[in-house]
MDAnalysis code that builds the backbone (N, CA, C; Angstrom):
import MDAnalysis as mda
import numpy as np

u = mda.Universe.empty(273, n_residues=91, atom_resindex=np.repeat(np.arange(91), 3), trajectory=True)
u.add_TopologyAttr("name", ["N", "CA", "C"] * 91)
u.add_TopologyAttr("resid", np.arange(1, 92))
u.add_TopologyAttr("resname", ["MET", "ARG", "LYS", "LYS", "ASP", "ARG", "ASP", "LYS", "LYS", "ARG", "ASP", "ASN", "LYS", "ARG", "ASP", "ASN", "LYS", "GLU", "GLU", "ARG", "PRO", "LEU", "ARG", "LYS", "ARG", "ARG", "LYS", "LYS", "VAL", "CYS", "ILE", "PHE", "CYS", "ALA", "ASP", "LYS", "PHE", "MET", "PRO", "ASP", "TYR", "LYS", "LYS", "ILE", "ASP", "LEU", "MET", "LYS", "ARG", "PHE", "VAL", "SER", "ASP", "ARG", "GLY", "LYS", "ILE", "LEU", "THR", "MET", "ARG", "SER", "SER", "GLY", "CYS", "CYS", "ALA", "SER", "HIS", "GLN", "ARG", "ALA", "ILE", "ALA", "LYS", "GLU", "ILE", "LYS", "ARG", "ALA", "ARG", "GLN", "ILE", "GLY", "PHE", "LEU", "PRO", "TYR", "THR", "VAL", "ASP"])
u.atoms.positions = np.array([
    [57.726, -15.020, 24.664],
    [56.851, -14.318, 25.576],
    [56.359, -15.299, 26.625],
    [56.353, -14.870, 27.836],
    [55.943, -15.750, 28.921],
    [54.427, -15.865, 28.978],
    [54.012, -16.915, 29.649],
    [52.589, -17.180, 29.765],
    [51.892, -16.077, 30.563],
    [52.549, -15.587, 31.616],
    [51.948, -14.529, 32.440],
    [51.732, -13.255, 31.636],
    [52.697, -12.912, 30.779],
    [52.580, -11.709, 29.956],
    [51.405, -11.820, 28.972],
    [51.249, -13.017, 28.407],
    [50.135, -13.224, 27.476],
    [48.801, -13.087, 28.195],
    [48.716, -13.638, 29.398],
    [47.479, -13.546, 30.171],
    [47.142, -12.103, 30.513],
    [48.159, -11.302, 30.825],
    [47.926, -9.889, 31.142],
    [47.389, -9.150, 29.922],
    [47.951, -9.455, 28.752],
    [47.481, -8.801, 27.533],
    [46.030, -9.152, 27.250],
    [45.684, -10.402, 27.445],
    [44.301, -10.826, 27.227],
    [43.363, -10.109, 28.183],
    [43.760, -10.004, 29.445],
    [42.925, -9.329, 30.430],
    [42.749, -7.860, 30.076],
    [43.806, -7.213, 29.598],
    [43.704, -5.807, 29.211],
    [42.746, -5.627, 28.039],
    [42.778, -6.551, 27.080],
    [41.875, -6.458, 25.940],
    [40.425, -6.612, 26.388],
    [40.176, -7.514, 27.308],
    [38.810, -7.707, 27.817],
    [38.325, -6.467, 28.553],
    [39.188, -5.860, 29.323],
    [38.810, -4.665, 30.066],
    [38.471, -3.518, 29.115],
    [39.229, -3.374, 28.044],
    [38.964, -2.303, 27.087],
    [37.627, -2.479, 26.384],
    [37.236, -3.706, 26.126],
    [35.965, -3.959, 25.464],
    [34.793, -3.528, 26.335],
    [34.909, -3.731, 27.626],
    [33.821, -3.385, 28.528],
    [33.638, -1.874, 28.643],
    [34.690, -1.108, 28.437],
    [34.613, 0.333, 28.582],
    [33.962, 1.008, 27.380],
    [33.998, 0.390, 26.220],
    [33.441, 0.999, 25.023],
    [31.916, 1.106, 25.125],
    [31.359, 2.214, 24.710],
    [29.889, 2.324, 24.716],
    [29.283, 1.471, 23.608],
    [28.171, 0.853, 23.894],
    [27.505, 0.004, 22.910],
    [26.653, 0.871, 21.980],
    [26.746, 0.608, 20.698],
    [25.942, 1.335, 19.719],
    [24.669, 0.561, 19.451],
    [23.573, 1.259, 19.403],
    [22.310, 0.616, 19.079],
    [22.148, 0.613, 17.565],
    [21.755, -0.526, 17.041],
    [21.518, -0.622, 15.612],
    [20.175, -0.011, 15.282],
    [20.129, 0.633, 14.146],
    [18.878, 1.204, 13.696],
    [18.050, 0.092, 13.085],
    [16.805, -0.046, 13.534],
    [15.954, -1.125, 13.068],
    [15.493, -0.858, 11.645],
    [15.551, -1.896, 10.803],
    [15.104, -1.765, 9.424],
    [13.577, -1.712, 9.406],
    [13.044, -0.975, 8.473],
    [11.601, -0.850, 8.338],
    [11.132, -1.806, 7.254],
    [10.064, -2.515, 7.532],
    [9.499, -3.463, 6.571],
    [8.966, -2.681, 5.370],
    [9.441, -3.011, 4.169],
    [9.014, -2.257, 2.984],
    [7.546, -2.511, 2.665],
    [7.034, -3.673, 3.051],
    [5.630, -3.996, 2.782],
    [4.703, -3.230, 3.718],
    [5.126, -3.049, 4.967],
    [4.327, -2.256, 5.910],
    [4.366, -0.777, 5.530],
    [5.528, -0.302, 5.088],
    [5.680, 1.114, 4.754],
    [4.850, 1.485, 3.523],
    [4.875, 0.631, 2.493],
    [4.150, 0.935, 1.252],
    [2.758, 0.326, 1.211],
    [2.405, -0.459, 2.215],
    [1.084, -1.097, 2.355],
    [0.694, -1.937, 1.144],
    [1.557, -2.892, 0.796],
    [1.217, -3.874, -0.233],
    [1.756, -5.227, 0.198],
    [1.242, -6.276, -0.419],
    [1.641, -7.632, -0.066],
    [2.575, -8.202, -1.142],
    [3.461, -9.117, -0.752],
    [4.333, -9.747, -1.741],
    [3.518, -10.611, -2.711],
    [3.983, -10.678, -3.949],
    [3.278, -11.434, -4.979],
    [4.300, -12.229, -5.796],
    [4.013, -13.476, -6.078],
    [4.966, -14.335, -6.776],
    [5.211, -13.889, -8.214],
    [4.306, -13.087, -8.781],
    [4.458, -12.628, -10.164],
    [5.469, -11.487, -10.283],
    [5.781, -10.812, -9.188],
    [6.769, -9.731, -9.198],
    [8.150, -10.344, -8.943],
    [8.754, -10.843, -10.000],
    [9.990, -11.606, -9.890],
    [11.153, -10.744, -9.399],
    [11.222, -9.497, -9.858],
    [12.312, -8.609, -9.431],
    [12.271, -8.381, -7.929],
    [11.078, -8.237, -7.394],
    [10.915, -8.041, -5.951],
    [11.290, -9.317, -5.188],
    [10.878, -10.469, -5.704],
    [11.168, -11.734, -5.038],
    [12.665, -12.031, -5.033],
    [13.377, -11.660, -6.110],
    [14.820, -11.897, -6.188],
    [15.564, -11.117, -5.109],
    [14.983, -10.029, -4.674],
    [15.597, -9.204, -3.633],
    [15.691, -9.943, -2.291],
    [14.796, -10.907, -2.088],
    [14.746, -11.638, -0.828],
    [15.366, -13.028, -0.927],
    [16.090, -13.274, -2.017],
    [16.791, -14.548, -2.209],
    [18.278, -14.251, -2.282],
    [19.096, -15.041, -1.560],
    [20.546, -14.822, -1.560],
    [21.152, -15.251, -2.895],
    [22.427, -14.967, -3.060],
    [23.111, -15.347, -4.294],
    [23.226, -16.858, -4.431],
    [23.072, -17.567, -3.332],
    [23.106, -19.034, -3.360],
    [21.723, -19.645, -3.603],
    [20.690, -18.806, -3.600],
    [19.335, -19.297, -3.848],
    [18.532, -19.527, -2.594],
    [19.064, -19.132, -1.440],
    [18.349, -19.327, -0.180],
    [17.483, -18.112, 0.147],
    [16.385, -18.343, 0.843],
    [15.517, -17.251, 1.271],
    [16.198, -16.535, 2.430],
    [16.274, -15.202, 2.335],
    [16.935, -14.415, 3.379],
    [16.135, -14.437, 4.667],
    [16.834, -14.273, 5.782],
    [16.193, -14.249, 7.089],
    [15.524, -12.900, 7.327],
    [14.701, -12.829, 8.357],
    [14.047, -11.578, 8.728],
    [15.079, -10.510, 9.042],
    [16.116, -10.921, 9.706],
    [17.160, -9.981, 10.105],
    [17.848, -9.365, 8.885],
    [18.065, -10.169, 7.875],
    [18.721, -9.679, 6.667],
    [17.784, -8.881, 5.770],
    [16.561, -9.361, 5.629],
    [15.618, -8.705, 4.721],
    [14.992, -7.462, 5.339],
    [14.846, -7.446, 6.661],
    [14.267, -6.292, 7.336],
    [12.757, -6.281, 7.336],
    [12.140, -7.424, 7.093],
    [10.679, -7.499, 7.065],
    [10.129, -7.953, 8.416],
    [8.864, -7.612, 8.653],
    [8.216, -8.066, 9.882],
    [7.854, -9.546, 9.732],
    [7.423, -10.160, 10.809],
    [7.188, -11.610, 10.826],
    [6.100, -12.037, 9.845],
    [4.989, -11.313, 9.808],
    [3.889, -11.726, 8.929],
    [4.274, -11.602, 7.463],
    [4.980, -10.535, 7.116],
    [5.391, -10.371, 5.722],
    [6.526, -11.325, 5.360],
    [7.366, -11.685, 6.315],
    [8.434, -12.652, 6.045],
    [7.844, -14.014, 5.705],
    [6.801, -14.399, 6.432],
    [6.119, -15.665, 6.127],
    [5.495, -15.612, 4.734],
    [4.886, -14.471, 4.408],
    [4.265, -14.311, 3.092],
    [5.317, -14.349, 1.984],
    [6.455, -13.723, 2.221],
    [7.546, -13.737, 1.239],
    [8.006, -15.161, 0.987],
    [8.213, -15.921, 2.056],
    [8.673, -17.309, 1.928],
    [7.667, -18.130, 1.115],
    [6.397, -17.934, 1.397],
    [5.352, -18.670, 0.681],
    [5.342, -18.302, -0.804],
    [5.472, -17.006, -1.106],
    [5.442, -16.543, -2.491],
    [6.699, -16.974, -3.262],
    [7.843, -16.982, -2.587],
    [9.079, -17.451, -3.238],
    [8.954, -18.933, -3.576],
    [8.418, -19.711, -2.653],
    [8.226, -21.142, -2.897],
    [7.243, -21.365, -4.044],
    [6.209, -20.547, -4.099],
    [5.226, -20.634, -5.178],
    [5.880, -20.300, -6.530],
    [6.692, -19.236, -6.538],
    [7.377, -18.830, -7.769],
    [8.368, -19.904, -8.228],
    [9.013, -20.569, -7.289],
    [9.941, -21.652, -7.634],
    [9.203, -22.823, -8.260],
    [8.034, -23.145, -7.685],
    [7.273, -24.286, -8.176],
    [6.765, -24.041, -9.595],
    [6.358, -22.809, -9.874],
    [5.877, -22.471, -11.209],
    [7.031, -22.389, -12.196],
    [8.202, -21.966, -11.713],
    [9.372, -21.902, -12.583],
    [9.888, -20.487, -12.804],
    [9.343, -19.517, -12.066],
    [9.805, -18.137, -12.200],
    [11.162, -17.931, -11.526],
    [11.397, -18.617, -10.431],
    [12.664, -18.521, -9.696],
    [13.317, -19.900, -9.635],
    [14.647, -19.965, -9.700],
    [15.321, -21.257, -9.593],
    [15.419, -21.711, -8.131],
    [15.490, -23.015, -7.928],
    [15.681, -23.546, -6.581],
    [17.119, -23.310, -6.129],
    [18.059, -23.538, -7.035],
    [19.477, -23.331, -6.736],
    [20.110, -22.553, -7.875],
    [21.244, -21.947, -7.577],
    [21.971, -21.208, -8.602],
    [23.172, -22.049, -9.034],
    [23.346, -22.189, -10.318],
    [24.458, -23.016, -10.828],
    [25.757, -22.254, -10.817],
])
């Protein structure tokens, strides 16, 4: 295949992308704002929901929490780790 033909194909692909309508993502609702409660380090099942399979704290984008509750979640997860309820890393 010639270089010119490859360039034309690339240009056609770029043009097609611009024509597609963009879909808006539906924003996740913070579960703490919806149910009006605060995260607690003693609720281990709830805290595990905000920790990845590798043991990392999930981002706001992944967890769907607002900024204030995300900070509270991070603090409570760290507290639970220090006490020994949650592991720092997964083996």
